[in-house]
C-alpha positions, 0 to 999 in steps of 0.5 A, a space after each residue: 394731819 398732826 391732830 390726827 396722829 395725836 387723836 390715834 396715838 391717845 386712842 391707841 393708848 387707851 385701848 392698849 391699858 387694859 391689856 398692860 394691866 392684865 400682863 403685869 404683876 402688881 408691884 411689891 409693897 414698897 417705901 418710898 422718900 418723898 423730899 422736896 427741896 426750897 429754892 435755896 439762897 436767892 444769890 447762890 441758886 446752885 448751892 446745896 439745898 435744905 429739904 423743905 419737905 420731907 415725906 415717908 411714903 408706904 405703899 401697899 398695891 395689893 391692899 390698895 393702902 397708902 400711909 403717909 408720914 411725914 418729918 417736920 423740917 427742925 427735927 432734931 439730929 445728929 450728924 458728924 457729931 453735931 446735932 442740927 435740924 434734919 432740913 439741913 441733912 441734904 445740904 450737907 450729904 444729899 439724899 445719901 445721907 438723908 436716906 441713911 439718917 431714916 432709916 437709922 432713925 426709924 429702923 425701916 428700909 427706904 426702897 425708892 426716893 423721889 426729889 423734887 424742887 419747885 420748877 419740877 412741882 409746878 410742872 408736875 401739878 401743870 401735867 396732871 392737869 391741876 388740883 381743886 382746894 378750898 383755901 383754908 386760911 388768908 393767905 398774904 406773903 410777899 418776898 422777892 421770889 414769891 408772892 402768895 394771895 388767896 381769900 379764906 373758903 374760897 374755892 381754886 383751882 391751882 395749877 403749878 404755880 399757884 400750887 406752889 404758892 399754896 404748900 409753901 405758905 407758913 405765914 403772912 406778912 404780919 405774922 399771922 399763920 398756922 397756930 401749929 406752926 410747920 406742923 400746920 404746914 406739914 397738915 395742908 401739904 398732906 391734905 394737898 398731896 391726898 388731892 394729887 394722889 385723888 386725881 391720879 387714880 382716875 382712869 382718864 389721867 392715865 392718857 396724860 402718863 406720857 406728859 408725866 413721865 416726861 416732866 419726871 425724866 427731865 426734872 425729877 431726880 428718882 431711882 424708879 424706872 418708867 415702868 415702875 411708875 406705870 405699875 404703881 399708878 395702875 395698881 392705886 387705879 380707884 383708891 378710896 380716900 379713906 385708905 390713904 392714912 396720914 400722920 406727923 412724926 410724934 414730938 414737940 417743939 423745944 428750944 435748946 441753946 437759943 435754937 428751936 428744934 422739934 425734938 422727936 419721940 417716933 417710937 409713940 408712932 409704933 402702931 403707924 411705922 409698922 406698915 413701914 417695916 412689914 412686908 418690905 424686900 430685903 428689909 430681914 430683921 436679924 433675929 433667930 426664930 422656932 416655930 412649934 406646932 402643937 396641934 394636930 394640923 400637918 405641915 401648919 409650921 412650915 405654912 407660917 415658916 413661908 408667911 414669916 418669910 414673906 415679912 421678912 423673918 427668916 425662921 431656922 428651925 420648925 417643929 412639934 411641941 409635946 402638949 396641945 394648946 388652945 392659944 398660940 404663945 410667943 416668947 420673945 425678949 423683944 416685945 416690939 418684934 413679938 407685936 409685929 409677928 403677932 400682926 402678921 399670924 393673926 393671933 397669939 399671946 406675948 411672953 417675955 422671956 430670955 433664951 440663949 438659942 433663940 430670939 423668938 419661939 411661936 408655939 401655935 395652938 389651935 387659934 392658929 388652925 384657919 
């Protein structure tokens, strides 16, 4: 009888999913902070834990795109007036302090967070049915709390326990390991996350969602609710692997006062991070913008005002320009803002200028009439 009830429940879930899909709107674009906390001190398991993995994930449900930006654990940041490694921030001030430091450092808005420890990680991987990978290196590492043994080139089905071993490995007991240290491990973690995403994109995985949500509610800390999780999962069904982009924060390792740090140069990551800065609800840019229409197309300035508003820019004034232009001009005192506005409207020549009244003036030319 129990088996029959289980079969009926699964069938109802499969039948109701298409109805649910048709009844919801796609969720908005969002920036998600994914934090994996380490096992902590073996003797003091309840002490505040450092973050072993930090990833910023940008979700674009409308375009079915996912961006994964990883921050190395040794990244040098200032906390309470002292320089520290970013992996210690969580142990000092929890998820709120880590979120604040990342938002301030990268000039983005983080909409939601997900925090997992190794127990939650193992159960989540088991809940989705595990992941198949090709082992990239010989992995042989024994410690008190973990034993890792994989052979290079073998195809392994990773259940939760094996998956933990795979993503935690940095080096072997003989000292051999990733040539780039933690950067190499991050690349492996990103590839593993793509494998997980590919597993989740299957409609068959939706049948397992009650079990997945059960694991999340018991073992994962997040401010996402169950409905939002289902909406995002449905939105990315069938996503192509090519639409999942990854990047490690630019920078270089450096010893400072005998401490090994990763010195970030995230300003070199502008092209990648601009996705995290656009189309995020509640992430308004503090600048004044005027749009002038130089064409005969009625309502063009108002149309672009709405487009910029959808992409976090508030336009204070619109009007007409007294001369016809073939090309759109973007006058601004911040080239980064000008570049982003150009990306949003799809055309324009950026010109540097200082104006006391407006931070940005956009003069729409014939190339903006679409």
